[in-house]
LUMVEXBA-640811 format. One record per residue (C-alpha): residue number from 0; residue in one letter; x, y, z. Coordinates in steps of 0.05 Angstrom, whole numbers. Each point is the difference from the previous one (the first is absolute). Layout:
BEGIN
+-----+---+--------+--------+--------+
:   k : r :      x :      y :      z :
+-----+---+--------+--------+--------+
: NUM : a :      X :      Y :      Z :
...
+-----+---+--------+--------+--------+
***
This chain:
BEGIN
+-----+---+--------+--------+--------+
:   k : r :      x :      y :      z :
+-----+---+--------+--------+--------+
:   0 : m :    187 :   -622 :    630 :
:   1 : n :     48 :     53 :     27 :
:   2 : q :    -20 :     58 :     45 :
:   3 : h :      1 :     50 :    -57 :
:   4 : t :    -48 :    -42 :    -42 :
:   5 : q :    -45 :     -9 :     61 :
:   6 : s :      0 :     75 :     10 :
:   7 : a :    -18 :     12 :    -73 :
:   8 : n :    -57 :    -51 :      4 :
:   9 : h :    -29 :     36 :     60 :
:  10 : l :      4 :     70 :    -28 :
:  11 : h :    -68 :     31 :     12 :
:  12 : g :    -42 :     -1 :    -63 :
:  13 : a :     52 :    -37 :    -42 :
:  14 : l :    -28 :    -39 :    -59 :
:  15 : r :     22 :    -72 :      7 :
:  16 : e :    -38 :    -34 :    -57 :
:  17 : p :     12 :     11 :    -75 :
:  18 : s :    -75 :      6 :    -13 :
:  19 : a :     -7 :     56 :     52 :
:  20 : l :     62 :     34 :    -27 :
:  21 : r :    -25 :     -1 :    -72 :
:  22 : a :    -68 :     26 :     21 :
:  23 : c :     30 :     57 :     40 :
:  24 : v :     49 :     21 :    -55 :
:  25 : t :    -54 :     -2 :    -54 :
:  26 : e :    -50 :     38 :     41 :
:  27 : t :     51 :     53 :     20 :
:  28 : v :     24 :      9 :    -72 :
:  29 : f :    -71 :     10 :    -26 :
:  30 : r :    -23 :     48 :     54 :
:  31 : t :     62 :     45 :      4 :
:  32 : r :     -7 :     63 :    -40 :
:  33 : v :     50 :     14 :    -55 :
:  34 : f :     34 :     65 :    -15 :
:  35 : d :      7 :     -9 :    -76 :
:  36 : m :     67 :     33 :    -14 :
:  37 : h :     -2 :      2 :    -76 :
:  38 : t :    -61 :      8 :    -44 :
:  39 : h :    -22 :     40 :    -61 :
:  40 : l :    -64 :     20 :     33 :
:  41 : f :    -24 :     72 :      9 :
:  42 : a :    -44 :     32 :     53 :
:  43 : p :    -71 :     18 :    -23 :
:  44 : q :     21 :     73 :     -1 :
:  45 : f :     42 :    -15 :    -62 :
:  46 : g :    -64 :    -11 :    -40 :
:  47 : a :      9 :    -40 :    -64 :
:  48 : l :     68 :    -27 :     24 :
:  49 : n :    -38 :    -38 :     54 :
:  50 : l :    -15 :    -65 :    -38 :
:  51 : w :    -53 :    -51 :     23 :
:  52 : g :    -55 :    -42 :    -30 :
:  53 : i :     -9 :    -58 :    -47 :
:  54 : d :     24 :     33 :    -64 :
:  55 : e :     65 :     23 :     34 :
:  56 : l :     11 :    -69 :     30 :
:  57 : l :     -8 :    -36 :    -67 :
:  58 : t :     44 :     48 :    -40 :
:  59 : y :     58 :     -7 :     49 :
:  60 : h :     63 :    -12 :    -41 :
:  61 : y :     11 :    -70 :     29 :
:  62 : l :    -66 :    -22 :    -32 :
:  63 : i :     15 :     36 :    -65 :
:  64 : a :     63 :    -41 :     -7 :
:  65 : e :    -39 :    -64 :     12 :
:  66 : l :    -54 :     21 :    -49 :
:  67 : m :     51 :      8 :    -55 :
:  68 : r :     21 :    -73 :      9 :
:  69 : a :    -71 :    -24 :     -2 :
:  70 : e :    -34 :     44 :    -52 :
:  71 : n :     20 :     13 :    -72 :
:  72 : i :     -4 :     75 :      2 :
:  73 : a :     54 :     50 :    -19 :
:  74 : p :     21 :     45 :     58 :
:  75 : r :    -15 :     63 :    -39 :
:  76 : k :    -72 :    -24 :    -12 :
:  77 : f :     -9 :    -17 :     73 :
:  78 : f :     25 :     67 :     25 :
:  79 : a :    -46 :     35 :    -51 :
:  80 : l :    -60 :    -29 :     37 :
:  81 : s :    -34 :     39 :     56 :
:  82 : k :     17 :    -22 :     71 :
:  83 : g :    -67 :    -34 :      7 :
:  84 : e :      9 :    -38 :    -65 :
:  85 : q :     69 :    -21 :     22 :
:  86 : a :    -28 :    -25 :     67 :
:  87 : d :    -56 :    -39 :    -36 :
:  88 : l :     51 :    -34 :    -44 :
:  89 : v :     45 :    -19 :     58 :
:  90 : w :    -59 :    -27 :     40 :
:  91 : h :    -26 :    -42 :    -58 :
:  92 : t :     68 :    -27 :    -20 :
:  93 : l :     33 :    -14 :     68 :
:  94 : f :    -61 :    -13 :     44 :
:  95 : i :    -55 :    -29 :    -45 :
:  96 : e :     38 :    -39 :    -53 :
:  97 : r :     55 :    -22 :     48 :
:  98 : a :      8 :    -18 :     73 :
:  99 : p :     34 :     58 :     37 :
: 100 : l :     61 :    -39 :     24 :
: 101 : s :     54 :     54 :      2 :
: 102 : e :     14 :     41 :     62 :
: 103 : a :    -26 :     63 :    -34 :
: 104 : t :    -65 :    -30 :    -23 :
: 105 : r :    -10 :    -38 :     65 :
: 106 : g :      8 :     67 :     36 :
: 107 : i :    -58 :     29 :    -38 :
: 108 : i :    -43 :    -59 :     21 :
: 109 : r :     18 :     12 :     73 :
: 110 : a :    -14 :     75 :     -4 :
: 111 : l :    -69 :    -14 :    -30 :
: 112 : t :    -20 :    -52 :     52 :
: 113 : a :     24 :     45 :     56 :
: 114 : l :    -48 :     53 :    -26 :
: 115 : d :    -57 :    -51 :     -7 :
: 116 : l :      2 :      3 :    -76 :
: 117 : n :    -10 :    -60 :    -45 :
: 118 : p :     68 :    -26 :    -25 :
: 119 : r :    -35 :    -41 :    -54 :
: 120 : a :    -42 :     56 :    -30 :
: 121 : k :     -6 :     -4 :    -75 :
: 122 : d :     10 :     75 :     -7 :
: 123 : l :     20 :     60 :     42 :
: 124 : r :    -68 :     33 :     10 :
: 125 : e :     -8 :    -21 :     72 :
: 126 : a :     70 :     21 :     19 :
: 127 : r :     -6 :     67 :    -36 :
: 128 : a :    -66 :     15 :     34 :
: 129 : f :     31 :    -16 :     67 :
: 130 : f :     59 :     46 :     -9 :
: 131 : a :    -43 :     56 :    -29 :
: 132 : n :    -38 :      2 :     66 :
: 133 : q :     62 :      6 :     43 :
: 134 : k :     26 :     64 :     30 :
: 135 : a :     75 :      6 :     -4 :
: 136 : e :     12 :     13 :     74 :
: 137 : d :    -48 :    -55 :     23 :
: 138 : f :     30 :    -50 :    -49 :
: 139 : l :     70 :     18 :     23 :
: 140 : n :    -19 :    -13 :     72 :
: 141 : r :    -31 :    -67 :    -19 :
: 142 : v :     62 :    -23 :    -38 :
: 143 : f :     47 :     21 :     55 :
: 144 : e :    -42 :    -39 :     50 :
: 145 : i :     -4 :    -63 :    -43 :
: 146 : a :     75 :      2 :    -16 :
: 147 : c :     17 :     17 :     73 :
: 148 : v :     44 :     59 :    -22 :
: 149 : s :     13 :     60 :     45 :
: 150 : g :     36 :     43 :    -50 :
: 151 : v :     34 :      1 :    -68 :
: 152 : v :     57 :     36 :    -33 :
: 153 : m :    -13 :     31 :    -68 :
: 154 : t :     49 :      9 :    -58 :
: 155 : n :      5 :     74 :    -13 :
: 156 : d :     35 :     29 :    -61 :
: 157 : p :     13 :     75 :      5 :
: 158 : l :     10 :      3 :    -76 :
: 159 : d :    -70 :    -27 :    -14 :
: 160 : a :    -41 :     61 :    -19 :
: 161 : a :    -67 :    -28 :     23 :
: 162 : e :     27 :    -22 :     67 :
: 163 : a :     41 :     63 :     11 :
: 164 : g :    -62 :     42 :    -10 :
: 165 : v :    -35 :    -36 :     58 :
: 166 : w :     60 :     11 :     45 :
: 167 : n :      6 :     73 :    -19 :
: 168 : d :    -73 :     12 :     15 :
: 169 : g :     13 :    -19 :     72 :
: 170 : g :    -55 :    -26 :     44 :
: 171 : e :     -5 :    -60 :     46 :
: 172 : f :      6 :    -72 :    -23 :
: 173 : d :    -27 :    -62 :     34 :
: 174 : s :     50 :    -11 :     56 :
: 175 : r :      6 :    -75 :    -15 :
: 176 : f :     36 :     18 :    -65 :
: 177 : h :     74 :     19 :      5 :
: 178 : a :     46 :     27 :    -54 :
: 179 : a :     63 :    -30 :    -31 :
: 180 : l :     39 :     47 :    -46 :
: 181 : r :     13 :    -40 :    -63 :
: 182 : m :     61 :     21 :    -42 :
: 183 : d :     -1 :    -46 :    -60 :
: 184 : r :     -3 :     55 :    -52 :
: 185 : l :     51 :     41 :     38 :
: 186 : l :     52 :    -55 :      6 :
: 187 : n :    -13 :    -45 :    -60 :
: 188 : g :    -15 :     54 :    -52 :
: 189 : w :     36 :     63 :     22 :
: 190 : r :      2 :     32 :    -69 :
: 191 : e :    -75 :     -8 :     -9 :
: 192 : a :    -13 :     23 :     71 :
: 193 : v :     37 :     66 :     -6 :
: 194 : p :    -54 :     40 :    -37 :
: 195 : h :    -53 :    -24 :     50 :
: 196 : i :     42 :     21 :     59 :
: 197 : k :     13 :     67 :    -34 :
: 198 : a :    -75 :     10 :    -10 :
: 199 : q :     -8 :     -3 :     76 :
: 200 : g :     48 :     59 :      7 :
: 201 : f :     67 :    -35 :     13 :
: 202 : s :     62 :     20 :    -42 :
: 203 : v :     27 :    -69 :    -17 :
: 204 : q :     43 :    -19 :    -60 :
: 205 : e :     17 :    -65 :    -33 :
: 206 : d :     74 :      7 :     15 :
: 207 : l :     -9 :     -9 :     76 :
: 208 : s :     45 :     58 :     18 :
: 209 : a :      6 :     20 :     73 :
: 210 : g :    -57 :     49 :    -11 :
: 211 : a :    -44 :    -52 :    -32 :
: 212 : l :     13 :    -49 :     57 :
: 213 : a :    -17 :     54 :     51 :
: 214 : e :    -65 :     16 :    -37 :
: 215 : t :    -18 :    -74 :     -3 :
: 216 : r :     11 :     -5 :     74 :
: 217 : r :    -45 :     61 :     10 :
: 218 : f :    -53 :    -35 :    -43 :
: 219 : l :      3 :    -62 :     45 :
: 220 : d :     -1 :     41 :     64 :
: 221 : a :    -62 :     37 :    -24 :
: 222 : w :    -37 :    -64 :    -16 :
: 223 : i :     21 :    -34 :     64 :
: 224 : e :    -28 :     59 :     38 :
: 225 : r :    -64 :     -2 :    -41 :
: 226 : m :    -13 :    -75 :      0 :
: 227 : k :     32 :    -18 :     67 :
: 228 : p :     17 :    -69 :    -28 :
: 229 : l :     18 :    -59 :     44 :
: 230 : y :     57 :    -17 :    -48 :
: 231 : l :     29 :     18 :    -68 :
: 232 : a :     -4 :    -55 :    -53 :
: 233 : v :     24 :    -22 :    -68 :
: 234 : s :    -11 :    -59 :    -45 :
: 235 : l :     65 :    -21 :    -32 :
: 236 : p :     20 :    -46 :    -59 :
: 237 : d :     36 :    -65 :      7 :
: 238 : t :     62 :     35 :    -28 :
: 239 : f :      3 :     48 :     59 :
: 240 : a :     71 :     11 :     24 :
: 241 : f :     29 :     45 :     53 :
: 242 : p :     46 :     36 :     -4 :
: 243 : e :      3 :     13 :    -74 :
: 244 : d :     12 :     58 :    -47 :
: 245 : s :    -72 :     21 :    -12 :
: 246 : a :    -49 :     54 :     16 :
: 247 : r :    -39 :    -48 :     44 :
: 248 : s :     61 :    -18 :     42 :
: 249 : k :     18 :     73 :      9 :
: 250 : l :    -70 :     20 :     19 :
: 251 : i :     -4 :    -57 :     51 :
: 252 : s :     66 :     17 :     33 :
: 253 : e :     -3 :     76 :     -2 :
: 254 : v :    -75 :     15 :      5 :
: 255 : v :    -43 :    -58 :     22 :
: 256 : l :     41 :    -30 :     56 :
: 257 : p :     17 :     67 :     32 :
: 258 : a :    -73 :     19 :     -2 :
: 259 : c :    -19 :    -66 :     32 :
: 260 : r :     50 :     11 :     56 :
: 261 : e :    -21 :     71 :     13 :
: 262 : h :    -74 :    -16 :      1 :
: 263 : d :     10 :    -68 :     35 :
: 264 : k :    -34 :    -39 :    -55 :
: 265 : p :     18 :    -69 :    -26 :
: 266 : l :     13 :    -12 :    -73 :
: 267 : a :    -41 :    -58 :    -29 :
: 268 : m :     30 :    -35 :    -60 :
: 269 : m :    -40 :    -49 :    -42 :
: 270 : i :     51 :    -33 :    -45 :
: 271 : g :     -5 :    -47 :    -60 :
: 272 : v :    -53 :     25 :    -49 :
: 273 : r :     10 :     -1 :    -75 :
: 274 : r :    -48 :     52 :    -27 :
: 275 : r :    -41 :    -11 :    -63 :
: 276 : v :     31 :    -64 :    -26 :
: 277 : n :    -65 :     -3 :    -41 :
: 278 : p :    -20 :     73 :    -10 :
: 279 : e :    -66 :    -18 :    -33 :
: 280 : l :    -26 :    -26 :     67 :
: 281 : q :     13 :     67 :     35 :
: 282 : l :      2 :    -11 :     76 :
: 283 : a :     -9 :    -75 :    -12 :
: 284 : g :     63 :     -2 :    -42 :
: 285 : d :     52 :      7 :     57 :
: 286 : a :     43 :    -59 :     21 :
: 287 : l :     58 :    -15 :     47 :
: 288 : g :     74 :    -17 :      3 :
: 289 : r :     49 :    -22 :     52 :
: 290 : a :     36 :     60 :     31 :
: 291 : d :     68 :      7 :     32 :
: 292 : i :     -6 :      4 :     76 :
: 293 : t :     67 :     36 :      1 :
: 294 : a :    -35 :     66 :    -13 :
: 295 : v :    -40 :     -9 :     64 :
: 296 : t :     60 :    -20 :     43 :
: 297 : n :     41 :     57 :    -28 :
: 298 : l :    -53 :     50 :     20 :
: 299 : c :     -9 :    -30 :     69 :
: 300 : a :     75 :      1 :     12 :
: 301 : a :     13 :     69 :    -27 :
: 302 : y :    -59 :     33 :     34 :
: 303 : p :     -8 :    -31 :     69 :
: 304 : d :    -41 :     59 :     25 :
: 305 : n :    -54 :    -13 :    -53 :
: 306 : r :    -54 :    -52 :      7 :
: 307 : f :    -20 :    -42 :    -59 :
: 308 : l :    -64 :    -39 :    -15 :
: 309 : v :     15 :    -50 :    -55 :
: 310 : t :    -41 :    -50 :    -40 :
: 311 : m :     25 :    -37 :    -61 :
: 312 : l :    -42 :    -27 :    -57 :
: 313 : a :     38 :    -63 :    -20 :
: 314 : r :     -9 :    -63 :     41 :
: 315 : e :     75 :    -13 :    -10 :
: 316 : n :     17 :     63 :     40 :
: 317 : q :    -37 :    -17 :     64 :
: 318 : h :     53 :    -41 :     35 :
: 319 : e :     53 :     53 :    -15 :
: 320 : l :    -45 :     54 :     28 :
: 321 : c :    -10 :    -39 :     64 :
: 322 : v :     75 :     -9 :      9 :
: 323 : a :     12 :     74 :    -14 :
: 324 : a :    -50 :     18 :     54 :
: 325 : r :     39 :    -43 :     50 :
: 326 : k :     62 :     43 :    -15 :
: 327 : f :    -31 :     69 :      0 :
: 328 : g :    -45 :     25 :     55 :
: 329 : n :    -23 :     58 :    -43 :
: 330 : l :    -33 :    -47 :    -50 :
: 331 : m :    -73 :    -23 :      7 :
: 332 : p :    -25 :    -52 :    -50 :
: 333 : f :    -73 :      7 :    -16 :
: 334 : g :    -56 :    -35 :    -37 :
: 335 : c :     -7 :    -48 :    -58 :
: 336 : w :     -6 :     49 :    -57 :
: 337 : w :    -40 :     -6 :    -64 :
: 338 : f :     17 :    -67 :    -34 :
: 339 : l :     21 :    -28 :     68 :
: 340 : n :    -70 :     13 :     28 :
: 341 : n :    -23 :    -72 :    -10 :
: 342 : p :    -13 :    -47 :     59 :
: 343 : s :     53 :    -51 :    -20 :
: 344 : i :     55 :     52 :     -3 :
: 345 : i :    -24 :     40 :     60 :
: 346 : s :      3 :    -66 :     39 :
: 347 : e :     72 :    -14 :    -21 :
: 348 : v :     25 :     71 :     11 :
: 349 : t :    -34 :      9 :     67 :
: 350 : r :     28 :    -65 :     27 :
: 351 : e :     69 :     19 :    -23 :
: 352 : r :     -5 :     67 :     34 :
: 353 : f :    -24 :    -30 :     66 :
: 354 : e :     59 :    -48 :     -1 :
: 355 : l :     52 :     55 :    -15 :
: 356 : l :    -30 :     62 :     32 :
: 357 : g :    -49 :    -21 :     53 :
: 358 : a :    -58 :     50 :     -1 :
: 359 : s :     44 :     60 :    -18 :
: 360 : f :    -30 :     11 :    -70 :
: 361 : i :    -66 :     23 :    -32 :
: 362 : p :    -32 :    -62 :    -31 :
: 363 : q :    -48 :     31 :    -48 :
: 364 : h :    -33 :     61 :    -31 :
: 365 : s :    -60 :     -4 :    -46 :
: 366 : d :     25 :     43 :    -58 :
: 367 : a :    -75 :     11 :    -13 :
: 368 : r :    -21 :     47 :    -55 :
: 369 : v :    -75 :    -10 :     10 :
: 370 : l :    -29 :      7 :     70 :
: 371 : d :    -39 :    -66 :     -3 :
: 372 : q :     65 :    -38 :    -11 :
: 373 : l :     17 :     10 :     73 :
: 374 : i :    -52 :    -53 :     16 :
: 375 : y :     32 :    -58 :    -36 :
: 376 : k :     72 :     21 :     -1 :
: 377 : w :      3 :      2 :     76 :
: 378 : e :    -43 :    -61 :     11 :
: 379 : h :     43 :    -42 :    -46 :
: 380 : s :     65 :     27 :     31 :
: 381 : r :    -24 :    -10 :     71 :
: 382 : r :    -14 :    -73 :    -13 :
: 383 : v :     70 :    -13 :    -25 :
: 384 : i :     34 :     43 :     54 :
: 385 : a :    -40 :    -37 :     54 :
: 386 : d :     24 :    -67 :    -26 :
: 387 : a :     73 :     23 :     -1 :
: 388 : l :     -4 :     31 :     70 :
: 389 : y :    -33 :    -62 :     28 :
: 390 : e :     56 :    -43 :    -27 :
: 391 : s :     52 :     46 :     34 :
: 392 : f :    -35 :     -4 :     67 :
: 393 : k :    -11 :    -75 :     -9 :
: 394 : c :     76 :     -8 :     -8 :
: 395 : l :      8 :     37 :     66 :
: 396 : m :    -51 :    -47 :     32 :
: 397 : d :     39 :    -60 :    -26 :
: 398 : n :     63 :     30 :     31 :
: 399 : g :    -34 :     10 :     68 :
: 400 : w :    -21 :     74 :     -4 :
: 401 : f :    -75 :     11 :      7 :
: 402 : a :    -31 :     65 :    -24 :
: 403 : t :    -56 :     37 :     35 :
: 404 : p :    -56 :     35 :    -37 :
: 405 : k :     29 :     66 :     22 :
: 406 : e :     68 :    -16 :    -31 :
: 407 : i :    -33 :    -21 :    -65 :
: 408 : e :    -40 :     65 :     -1 :
: 409 : q :     64 :     39 :     12 :
: 410 : e :     35 :    -31 :    -60 :
: 411 : v :    -60 :      7 :    -47 :
: 412 : t :     -8 :     73 :     18 :
: 413 : r :     74 :     12 :    -14 :
: 414 : l :     -9 :    -32 :    -69 :
: 415 : f :    -65 :     34 :    -19 :
: 416 : s :     12 :     70 :     26 :
: 417 : g :     53 :      9 :     54 :
: 418 : n :     62 :    -11 :    -41 :
: 419 : f :    -22 :     49 :    -54 :
: 420 : r :    -28 :     52 :     48 :
: 421 : q :     65 :      2 :     39 :
: 422 : w :     43 :      1 :    -63 :
: 423 : v :    -35 :     62 :    -26 :
: 424 : g :     -5 :     34 :     69 :
: 425 : l :    -75 :     -8 :     13 :
: 426 : e :      5 :    -45 :     61 :
: 427 : t :     10 :     28 :     70 :
: 428 : k :      5 :    -33 :     67 :
: 429 : a :    -62 :      9 :     44 :
: 430 : r :      9 :     27 :     70 :
: 431 : g :      6 :    -48 :     56 :
: 432 : g :     18 :    -69 :    -26 :
: 433 : g :     29 :      4 :    -69 :
: 434 : s :    -66 :    -19 :    -33 :
: 435 : l :    -12 :     18 :    -72 :
: 436 : s :    -40 :     64 :     -7 :
: 437 : p :    -60 :      2 :    -47 :
: 438 : d :      9 :     21 :    -72 :
: 439 : s :     19 :     73 :     -4 :
: 440 : d :    -61 :     13 :    -45 :
: 441 : g :    -46 :    -25 :     55 :
: 442 : r :    -30 :    -54 :    -44 :
: 443 : s :     32 :    -61 :     33 :
: 444 : a :    -50 :    -54 :     17 :
: 445 : r :     32 :    -14 :     67 :
: 446 : e :     62 :     11 :     43 :
: 447 : f :     50 :    -56 :      5 :
: 448 : e :     26 :    -13 :     70 :
: 449 : f :     69 :    -29 :     -4 :
: 450 : e :     72 :     20 :      6 :
: 451 : i :     35 :     16 :    -66 :
: 452 : t :     72 :     18 :    -11 :
: 453 : d :     21 :     63 :    -37 :
: 454 : l :      6 :    -30 :    -70 :
: 455 : k :     32 :     61 :    -31 :
: 456 : q :     58 :     -4 :     49 :
: 457 : q :      4 :    -75 :     -7 :
: 458 : q :      3 :      4 :    -76 :
: 459 : r :     56 :     50 :      2 :
: 460 : t :     44 :    -50 :     36 :
: 461 : k :     34 :    -50 :    -45 :
: 462 : i :    -14 :    -72 :     13 :
: 463 : q :     63 :    -38 :     11 :
: 464 : d :      0 :    -70 :    -29 :
+-----+---+--------+--------+--------+
***
């Protein structure tokens, strides 16, 4: 044994046994609070947009797609049912007549057991009675505590009339909910978006003249000021290309990216969706396709002063995205989105990212549409992430490098909150020792005492291979 190995073996607090290492990694992953950087949740102040409860859980579009495979019912007849009737049919078909083996159905079971509800109930009376007795704020606190979540980022569409009305009314929202300005309708359907933007008092035209571009920028500036989003975001098809001769490309280059630079906001791109391949299924009818990573690398190369958050929907794109992130310091891969949010695929993608990127990525977001989903989506993801992280530290152990609990906590915190918070500008150095400060909203469960590098600066420096 050489002197360096001897020194590593005697590092104070170092974990020298695989069993101790696994226990420490697992415990740290499950107790560290997550900043959930992409959801479709809404603060209670948004009223009916804030979804929770058994009927909402069971009519989630993942389960509707599964129901249509199991039950001989025409989609139009299903959607003509009341929400309660839809939930009853889903429960009876997928949970009574069949074992709930899929990730989506298994998630419902976990949410019910976490709330002390019977997962084998013959009907929904008990669950409905339970949720009817809950107060929105109290239930929110309970779910955040069970899921070990410190904050979430919403998905906020300024062209949605119901949502815009809430923003325009002003008022204070729960500080654990942060905005993300979503631009799908603006960028993917410019012609249809024009009258809605005009209705808000902006003089835009379909032809994207200089004046129309200036007015669109004014529209974005106004909503950035109103929402104070952590980032701007768009979901893009698998055919997305940049640059190209299209309204979307022109809006991105001449409106969106300049606005992001001026307001110091990243642009989040979720790439690879094929909308409504089966329109009869409504939200459940979307699918995916492999995208061309060249669009991402072109953007990163052409706009080095912009920061990009990117997730891609096709499994086949994941290795390319990792390699692109090695070449561009202004690119942050995040999450296992939508159809990738299954343990087997999360496991594969997370291991690949550790091997290529270390801990300089965001491993997961919940994508939750119903508050209760935070419970199972994060529990299931934590289990897989813990296994992948243990394997990475075990490889270090095999190579003679022994981690301490403090070092493990440091990396888990980077993954679950620190990387994202620094990327969007929330994180600041504490006075005196470089420790992480508490969450800016004051809702952090604890302070983390360790040294952390300035990720934003690090990510702007290209990695040389």
